[in-house]
C-alpha angles and dihedrals in degrees: 000000000000109000117239128211116276119259120240114270111258112255093236089060093051091067093070143354093211112104092207090061090059090072094209096178092055094045097047111040112161114218116273090242088066095163125045099222090178094066114107115275094354104179134221123240095253096097101046144028125261113225104214107200108153092100088064090073108122095017112143136203142147098243117043114213107230087188092060105143089346120157110218117236091234090055090050091049088055093062119104094228094050117085106210128198116247125248115284094248090060098058132080115230106209120135134341096297091060093059089074089070094060113103115241117250095030124121089248091054090049092050092053091063095068110101093011133097110231135168093271090072099024097103090048091051089049090055093243091134095054117115093237093060123100094251093170091063091049093047092240122141119249092245100052106136100293119204094337089070094067091042090054091047092053091048092053095048089049093057119106114267120240095214134018122252094208118062135157110293094236093053092048091050092050091049089051092052091050093047091049089052091048091050092049093046094047090054095044125105094245098055115125140161089267087077089072107051137180117240117256094265092055094233112159089221095051103071121147113211122228090241094051100037094093089060098035091120107065118218126210091261096047113151125235089257091055090053091048092050092049092051091048091053089057096050110033114069111202129234108253119249112219118221093208129077090031124159121191090354095299127110119266112195125204104178126150095222123090126238099194091127094054136264093303096046119120107260121247126169114256090250093052092047094049094047090053090051092048090057088056093057134228096323092056090049091048094052094046093046093064093056095041092054103044094095090049093057091046087051092052091051092048091051096042096052102057114217093016125137120217118204128205112224137189130200108333113199128209112247106228090209090067095052126096113265094236095064097091130215115335136185115239104292125199148152138212109211117198088244147310127252131202113197123215090261091058098255112142127208139180112240121217116177127204116184122192117212113235095204123101126183122240133165108305097349150031125255132205102243111156134182134219118265111266118276087219130011117259110257093233089072092061099081090054095048092045093050090048090055091049093048093049095039093237129137103212137041138198112222101195111196112191127200106193098227099021104054135242129302111203113206122198111221119187123214116259111197094186091057091046091052091049090053093049093049089055090048091049091054091048091048098048098036101044118002097050092043095047094239129133119240113242121249113282091009108193093337092122093051120109090239093057094044087053090052090055091046091051091052088053091048094050091049092051092049092055111111131211106255097179144353117216106190097193136024112265126215128193114252113272095022115121123213135183110258097190117099093202135045090207113035096174092124112091116258128206123254090259095056100091120128116232 
């Protein structure tokens, strides 16, 4: 990973280099009502492990461990109450609905973003990064991309798309049936690596997927979907499913190499990856922490809400048929939530996870200096969460904000169709006025208009109306899953007597 420049040392850390003087316990006191026992299906601690980490406050080291207490995604996929997406080679890519079956972080998932407006560039497209916007109200830092953010967003939407969103209805329906079968089979007790086989000649690039195997020999009257499936089976090597370390019939991985970058990322050992990040400074650590800890937060939600089912999701696309007629022309618009959860009472929610890195840089080392979870979610998260609800056709979302040593605060955000429509109208104007014409939007385009100021005000209102649905005071891990309890890869820097990890 290319190192980035180090971030300035926080002022509070410049006052002393002694961890004891930071008074972590006084600064970060979680509310006395540390668990919301009134939340639906709140579980006891009998079926999982609590990861006590508050005693790590003030610990120091030269190489922060971004996998500290992290649950690996493969371990999460192995749980009975987690519905995992199948391997890429087992799905049929045909139309917008099929994109939801593509695992996040893979090369295929990345490729699908070209020519589409997704949540990664949503705030930029809305003009929330422009210098003329009230960033303080939105909770955005002053230096958050500026005008180049919207220019980059326009450039990405203008790129050629790899696959079409619109396909013949019969082909889309057949792809959906095959993908549903692949999903069910992958999560069944009798799934094994034999379901993804090499072709007879053993060529790495000639792999026939489980979903396409029944049609691997094309007949004279083969449909366009059959041809597509055959071509996919020749170009998309699957991830191998191990038969060992299985629990409940699903794979349980125990590798030493990290997968923070996704299933297609080049493999580094955890130590190598963390050392590279440390050379990049605090900002590199902060960015990597969020990705490395997503599965951990999903795991905590799954364990906390007893009887719940957590679903892995890919790129979920808006269906234009479901949109109001007055929106105007749009590029393909989609979102990739961190997951979906169905509670024991049948309620279903989008999950969006925000993880706060506990590591701060100081002279010659890093220190664990964590903050409380937010009392209210920052308003700039609201466009993303609202678009995720629109793309998944849900009406409520869990915004889970994790503080590494202080637990998780789960906010309930309700869908606001008027706000979603206002966002899409802005995107439509951007699309027709600039992206389709090949022009660049001017600096602060429309941000001083009454309509845009109302959009900002509505984001603030929605954030303030979010309620705390649950408080999870410690990270929760499914029984039998092992995690790394050390906050640093290299703990050669002396620690105070209070820095032990329980």
